[in-house]
N, C-alpha and C positions, 0 to 999 in steps of 0.2 A: 542558322547550318544551314544549307541548301539539301533540298531532300535527296538527292542520292549522295549525300553525307549523313543523314538520318537514318539512309533505308543499312549503308552499309556498316552503320556504326551501332545499328537497332539489330541489324543480321551476327554483326560479331559476339556482341553483350548475349545476344538470347545464345549462338551456338557453345559462349562461356560458360554460360548457367547450365543450358544442358547436361553438359560435359561434367561438369562441376556436380550437378543432382546423380547423375549414372554413377561415376565415380564414388559417392558417399555413401547411396544406397547401396549399392557392389560390395563395399565395405561394410557395411552392416550385414551383409548375406554369409561373408565370410569368417565372418567374428559369431553369429549364430554357433556354428558347429565348438569352439572353443569355448563359448559362452556356456555354451550347454553341458559341459562337464564340468563345469564349478556349481550348476543347480540339479544335478541329477541325483541326487538325493533328496531332494524337495519331490511332494506327489503333482499329479498332472493337475491339478486344480490351482498350484502355483506357477506353473511352469507355463501353462498358456499366457497369463496376463502377463510375465516375467518377457517371456519370447514377446511381445505383441507390444510391449511398453517401451522396452529398449529399442525397437526397429522402430517405432513412431516418435520416439524421442528423436532419433537421426534423421527423418523424414524432415518435420519438422526445424532442427537444426541446420539442416541442408536450404528447407524453403529459406530460412528466415536470413542466413546467408546470401542469396541472390536478391531479398529484398534491400540489403546494406548495398549488397552490388551497384544497383540499380540507383538507391538513392546517393551513392558516392557520385555515378556520374553523371545525375542530374546537376550536385552541384559543381562536378567541374567543366561541365560545356555549359555554364551560367543560368541554367531553366532557373535556379531557386539560390539564394545567397544563407538560408540560414537551416540547420541540420532537421529541427522537429519540421519543419514545412516540405524539407525532402524528401526526409522517413514518411511522413504520412502519405504523401501523396504517393510515393513509388510504391508502399503495403495499399493503397486501394486500387491502383491499376495494376498491381502485381494479383490481385484478388479478382480484378475485375468487378470489383463492385462499385467504384465510378461514385460516388457522391456528385459529383457536377459542382464542388464547392469551391473549389483550385482548377484554374483551368492555363494551358500551355499557349502561347501562340502561337502561329504558323511554321514558325523558327525551329521548334521541338516537336510539336503533334506528332510525328509520323514516326519521330526516335519513341516517344513514350509507348506510345502503340503496342512496341516489339515487347515492352516489359509486361503490357497483358498477356501477349503470345506466348512470352515465356512462362509466365502463372500457370496459362491455361495447362500446355503442353506439361511442365514439370507438377501440376496438380494430377494428371491426367497416370503418369509415371509412376504418382505415390500411391495413388486408387488401387491400382491394377497392381503393383507390388503388394500392399498392407492384405488386396482382396488375398493371394495367391497365396500368400506369408498362412493368413487365415485359415486358409481352404487346408493345407500342407498340415499344418498343424494338428487341425480337426482333423483331419482321415488319419493322425496319428492315436487320437483320444482310444485309452480304454474302452471307457463308456459308450462312445459312438460303436465302437469293431460289436461290442455286446450288443447294442440295441437293433444293426443290421444283422448279425446275426441270430438273434431272438425274430426278426423276422422276416426272416430264410427260412426258418421253418414252419413245417405248418400248423 
């Protein structure tokens, strides 16, 4: 694949993965109010890990799905002929770990770099989302409210 094709294909796949990730993360936000009704009788100490855990599972599912999308694309463009190598390379590239034990020729290198950019962007979105969720849930904590109120009093 020539450079222009690598850039266009990589940009398209990056965009697809970013949209997919935002949609799945948004769906987990939409599910939280419905899910909270089912666990409202549990104590706060159980609700926090359940909320964060469910959301974390959705984020991990989305990231895993993206690794598979990239693995499929590497098979499709002929960069690899077997699934284990393609999935391994996709995972190592997506996470920007880059062991370097498997490399691509110049006809696929730029395309593969877009997998790393996709990982960077979607991990950033995931981190921001999880930090926001935990901050929000902690701000609703009765224990935190009591601690804050006790500090305000002289």
